[in-house]
C-alpha positions as CSV (number, residue, x, y, z in Angstrom):
1,M,0.3,-0.3,-0.2
2,T,1.5,3.3,-0.6
3,P,1.6,6.3,1.2
4,Q,-1.1,7.7,-0.3
5,E,-3.4,4.8,0.0
6,K,-2.3,4.2,3.6
7,A,-3.4,8.1,4.9
8,E,-6.8,7.3,2.8
9,S,-7.4,3.8,4.8
10,L,-6.6,6.0,8.1
11,G,-9.2,8.9,7.2
12,V,-7.3,11.1,6.4
13,K,-9.5,13.7,4.2
14,F,-8.2,15.5,1.3
15,T,-9.9,18.7,0.2
16,K,-8.6,21.7,-1.9
17,Q,-7.1,24.6,-0.3
18,E,-7.3,28.4,-1.6
19,P,-4.0,30.1,-1.4
20,G,-4.0,32.4,1.8
21,Y,-2.6,34.7,3.5
22,L,0.7,32.7,3.7
23,A,1.9,29.9,1.6
24,M,1.0,26.1,3.9
25,V,3.6,25.0,1.5
26,V,6.6,26.0,-0.3
27,R,9.7,24.2,-1.9
28,T,13.6,24.7,-1.8
29,G,15.0,21.8,-4.0
30,N,13.7,19.1,-2.5
31,L,12.8,19.7,0.4
32,L,8.6,20.5,1.2
33,I,8.1,22.8,4.2
34,T,4.8,23.3,6.0
35,S,3.8,26.3,7.8
36,G,2.4,25.8,11.8
37,H,-0.7,23.9,11.2
38,V,-2.8,24.5,14.7
39,S,-5.7,21.7,16.2
40,D,-9.5,22.2,16.2
41,I,-8.6,21.0,19.7
42,K,-8.4,24.3,21.9
43,G,-7.6,24.5,25.2
44,K,-4.1,24.3,27.7
45,L,-2.1,21.2,28.9
46,G,-1.7,21.1,32.5
47,A,-4.9,23.0,32.7
48,G,-8.0,21.1,32.1
49,T,-6.6,19.3,28.4
50,T,-5.9,15.9,28.9
51,V,-2.6,14.4,27.5
52,E,-4.9,11.9,25.7
53,Q,-7.1,15.1,24.2
54,G,-3.6,16.7,22.8
55,K,-2.6,13.7,21.4
56,E,-5.8,13.9,19.5
57,A,-4.9,17.9,18.7
58,A,-1.2,16.6,17.4
59,R,-3.1,14.0,15.2
60,Q,-5.2,17.1,13.5
61,C,-2.1,18.6,12.6
62,A,-0.6,15.8,11.0
63,E,-3.8,15.5,9.0
64,K,-4.0,19.3,8.3
65,I,0.0,19.1,7.5
66,L,-0.8,16.2,5.0
67,N,-3.5,17.8,3.1
68,S,-1.7,20.6,2.8
69,V,1.5,18.4,1.4
70,W,-1.2,17.0,-1.3
71,N,-2.2,19.8,-2.4
72,F,1.1,21.7,-3.0
73,H,2.7,18.7,-4.3
74,G,-0.3,16.0,-5.6
75,T,0.0,13.3,-3.5
76,L,2.3,12.1,-0.5
77,D,4.0,9.2,-2.4
78,G,7.7,9.8,-3.2
79,L,8.3,11.3,0.2
80,R,10.1,11.1,3.6
81,V,9.2,12.9,6.3
82,L,12.4,14.7,8.2
83,K,11.9,16.8,10.7
84,L,8.7,17.6,13.2
85,L,8.7,20.8,15.5
86,G,5.8,20.4,17.8
87,C,4.5,23.4,20.0
88,V,2.2,22.7,22.9
89,N,0.0,25.1,24.6
90,S,1.0,24.5,27.9
91,T,1.2,25.2,31.6
92,L,4.7,26.1,32.9
93,E,4.6,22.7,35.4
94,F,3.5,20.7,32.0
95,H,6.5,18.5,31.2
96,E,4.8,15.8,28.9
97,Q,5.2,17.7,25.6
98,H,6.8,15.0,24.1
99,L,3.9,12.4,24.7
100,V,1.2,14.9,23.0
101,I,3.4,15.5,19.7
102,N,3.8,11.2,19.7
103,G,-0.1,11.8,18.1
104,C,1.4,13.4,15.4
105,S,4.5,11.0,15.0
106,D,2.5,7.9,15.2
107,L,0.5,8.8,12.7
108,L,3.4,9.7,10.5
109,H,4.9,6.4,11.1
110,E,1.8,4.4,10.4
111,I,1.7,6.3,6.9
112,Y,5.8,6.2,6.0
113,G,6.8,3.4,8.1
114,K,8.6,3.6,11.9
115,S,11.9,2.7,11.0
116,T,12.1,3.8,7.6
117,D,10.2,7.5,5.2
118,G,8.3,8.3,8.8
119,F,11.6,8.3,10.8
120,H,12.0,11.7,11.6
121,A,13.6,14.1,13.8
122,R,11.2,16.3,16.3
123,S,11.5,18.6,19.1
124,A,8.3,19.0,21.2
125,L,8.4,22.1,23.0
126,G,5.8,23.9,25.1
127,F,4.4,27.4,25.0
128,A,2.5,30.2,27.2
129,Q,0.0,30.6,24.3
130,I,-1.1,29.0,20.6
131,P,-2.6,31.2,18.0
132,T,-6.6,30.7,18.2
133,G,-6.1,29.2,21.7
134,S,-5.2,25.9,19.5
135,A,-3.6,22.9,21.8
136,V,-0.9,22.2,19.4
137,E,0.5,23.5,16.3
138,V,3.0,21.3,14.0
139,E,5.2,22.7,11.2
140,A,7.2,19.8,9.0
141,I,9.9,18.8,7.0
142,F,9.6,16.3,3.6
143,E,12.4,15.5,1.5
144,I,11.1,14.5,-1.9
145,K,13.2,11.3,-2.7
146,A,14.7,10.8,-6.2
């Protein structure tokens, strides 16, 4: 099963996007670099939003990133996930940002393989606030394989 087929089988939706104020994806050389994509789930980890809700929020970010990549590149096939930056709206006391961002990494591992094209570098950081009060924001870098 190709990555595109795998994503579709996992329920990832692909819809056409109209250009906005900023590019959701840019290409330089053989790299696709995404803008940050925020979750629809709102809230602050450590202040009422659970790790499980945060993981779902991170998965939503991954789905949005994949849709933007599909809109720009036309397919999810022929790509390798290189790097994620996961930003978690969290209190000063919350220290499980890495577990939250696993929601994004897990989906990419399912689609691209955990030990192959989905094996990526990652940062997971806590932030005092995310735009629109979202629980999570994620940006990604993909390589277009030759």
